[in-house]
C-alpha positions as CSV (number, residue, x, y, z in Angstrom):
1,X,23.5,442.2,26.4
2,X,20.5,444.6,26.9
3,X,19.1,443.6,23.5
4,X,19.2,439.9,24.4
5,X,17.5,440.6,27.7
6,X,14.8,442.6,26.0
7,X,14.3,439.8,23.4
8,X,14.0,437.2,26.2
9,X,11.5,439.3,28.1
10,X,9.5,440.0,25.0
11,X,9.5,436.3,24.0
12,X,8.4,435.3,27.5
13,X,5.6,437.7,27.7
14,X,4.4,436.7,24.2
15,X,4.6,433.0,25.2
16,X,2.5,433.6,28.3
17,X,0.0,435.7,26.6
18,X,-0.5,433.2,23.7
19,X,-0.6,430.1,25.9
20,X,-2.3,431.4,29.0
21,X,-6.0,430.6,29.4
22,X,-8.4,433.5,28.6
23,X,-9.7,435.1,31.8
24,X,-13.3,433.9,31.4
25,X,-12.2,430.4,30.7
26,X,-9.9,430.3,33.7
27,X,-12.7,431.8,35.8
28,X,-15.1,429.1,34.5
29,X,-12.6,426.3,35.4
30,X,-12.1,427.7,38.9
31,X,-15.8,428.4,39.4
32,X,-16.9,424.8,38.4
33,X,-14.3,423.1,40.5
34,X,-14.4,425.3,43.6
35,X,-17.6,427.3,43.8
36,X,-20.4,425.5,42.0
37,X,-21.0,423.1,44.9
38,X,-22.4,425.9,46.9
39,X,-23.1,428.7,44.4
40,X,-25.0,429.2,41.2
41,X,-25.0,432.3,39.0
42,X,-28.8,432.9,39.2
43,X,-30.1,430.6,41.9
44,X,-29.6,430.6,45.6
45,X,-28.1,427.3,46.9
46,X,-26.1,426.8,50.1
47,X,-24.5,430.2,49.3
48,X,-26.0,433.2,47.5
49,X,-26.6,433.6,43.8
50,X,-23.6,435.4,42.4
51,X,-25.1,437.3,39.5
52,X,-24.3,441.0,40.0
53,X,-21.8,440.4,42.9
54,X,-19.4,442.8,41.2
55,X,-22.1,445.5,41.5
56,X,-22.9,444.8,45.1
57,X,-19.4,444.5,46.4
58,X,-16.0,445.9,45.5
59,X,-13.4,443.7,43.9
60,X,-11.1,444.1,46.9
61,X,-13.9,443.0,49.2
62,X,-14.6,439.9,47.1
63,X,-10.9,439.0,47.0
64,X,-10.7,439.3,50.8
65,X,-13.9,437.4,51.4
66,X,-12.8,434.5,49.1
67,X,-9.4,434.3,50.7
68,X,-10.9,434.1,54.2
69,X,-14.6,434.8,54.8
70,X,-14.3,434.2,58.5
71,X,-11.6,436.9,58.9
72,X,-13.8,439.4,57.1
73,X,-16.7,438.4,59.3
74,X,-14.6,438.7,62.5
75,X,-13.4,442.1,61.4
76,X,-17.0,443.2,61.9
77,X,-17.8,443.9,58.2
78,X,-21.6,444.4,58.2
79,X,-22.2,442.9,54.8
80,X,-20.1,439.8,55.6
81,X,-21.9,439.3,59.0
82,X,-25.3,439.7,57.3
83,X,-24.4,437.1,54.6
84,X,-23.1,434.7,57.3
85,X,-26.4,435.0,59.3
86,X,-28.6,434.8,56.1
87,X,-27.0,431.5,55.2
88,X,-27.4,429.8,58.5
89,X,-23.9,430.6,59.8
90,X,-22.4,428.2,57.3
91,X,-18.8,429.3,56.7
92,X,-17.4,429.6,53.2
93,X,-14.2,427.6,52.8
94,X,-11.0,429.7,52.6
95,X,-9.3,429.9,49.2
96,X,-6.0,431.5,50.1
97,X,-4.2,429.7,47.3
98,X,-6.1,431.7,44.7
99,X,-4.5,434.9,43.5
100,X,-6.4,438.2,43.2
101,X,-6.1,437.8,39.4
102,X,-7.7,434.3,39.5
103,X,-10.6,435.6,41.6
104,X,-11.0,438.5,39.2
105,X,-11.3,435.9,36.4
106,X,-14.0,434.1,38.3
107,X,-15.9,437.4,38.7
108,X,-15.5,438.0,34.9
109,X,-16.9,434.5,34.3
110,X,-19.9,435.3,36.6
111,X,-20.5,438.5,34.8
112,X,-20.5,436.8,31.4
113,X,-22.8,434.0,32.6
114,X,-25.2,436.5,34.3
115,X,-25.3,438.5,31.1
116,X,-26.2,435.4,29.1
117,X,-28.8,434.4,31.6
118,X,-30.3,437.9,31.4
119,X,-30.5,437.8,27.6
120,X,-32.2,434.4,27.8
121,X,-34.8,435.6,30.4
122,X,-35.5,438.7,28.2
123,X,-36.0,436.5,25.2
124,X,-38.5,434.4,27.1
125,X,-40.4,437.5,28.3
126,X,-40.6,438.8,24.7
127,X,-41.8,435.5,23.4
128,X,-38.8,434.5,21.3
129,X,-38.6,431.1,23.0
130,X,-39.5,428.1,21.0
131,X,-42.8,426.4,21.7
132,X,-43.3,422.8,22.4
133,X,-46.3,422.8,20.0
134,X,-47.4,424.6,16.9
135,X,-51.0,425.8,16.8
136,X,-52.9,424.9,13.6
137,X,-52.5,427.7,11.1
138,X,-52.6,428.1,7.4
139,X,-48.8,427.7,7.3
140,X,-48.7,424.3,9.0
141,X,-52.0,422.6,7.9
142,X,-50.0,420.4,5.6
143,X,-48.5,418.7,8.6
144,X,-51.9,418.0,9.9
145,X,-53.1,416.7,6.6
146,X,-50.1,414.4,6.3
147,X,-50.7,413.1,9.8
148,X,-54.3,412.2,8.9
149,X,-53.1,410.6,5.6
150,X,-50.6,408.4,7.4
151,X,-53.2,407.5,10.0
152,X,-55.7,406.6,7.3
153,X,-53.1,404.4,5.5
154,X,-52.4,402.5,8.8
155,X,-56.1,401.9,9.3
156,X,-56.4,400.8,5.7
157,X,-53.4,398.4,6.1
158,X,-55.0,396.9,9.3
159,X,-58.3,396.4,7.5
160,X,-56.6,394.9,4.5
161,X,-54.6,392.4,6.8
162,X,-57.8,391.4,8.5
163,X,-59.6,390.8,5.2
164,X,-56.6,388.7,3.9
165,X,-56.7,386.6,7.0
166,X,-60.5,386.0,6.6
167,X,-60.0,385.1,3.0
168,X,-57.3,382.6,3.9
169,X,-59.4,381.1,6.6
170,X,-62.4,380.7,4.4
171,X,-60.3,379.3,1.5
172,X,-58.6,376.6,3.7
173,X,-62.0,375.7,5.3
174,X,-63.5,375.1,1.8
175,X,-60.5,373.0,0.8
176,X,-60.8,370.8,3.9
177,X,-64.5,370.1,3.2
């Protein structure tokens, strides 16, 4: 009997670990459906930018604030009161239906996105970003030459078409006379 119970528990935990959404993916889903209307990772919108929120606040504080921001504000928490005043006394909606684990997954998603945004910003500062144009150098002068060759061919085709039309016109005029 104990063996059957152990096998059932093992199978159930294996099933949930295999088919459960990864924490960051679950966090992304929750963030996009519930948070993105007021928050961004790197930009301030109706609410604050959330990059680094895990460094500014404890996870317990974040969970309590997400569950009911007004309760945290009414308790006299200095950080919560300052945020409330900073964002024009606009209350954050309560999300009491989210578990602490789901909120932790949202924080993990925020951390991963903030890290990706930081890498992108660093790459731009270093000059790794792609440019919209290429300056003329020895490596790409072939492109410039081919551009002028195509341009010359188009001008030549236009001149040829004009000459053919002149020839047709003079030929038909000589036939009519």
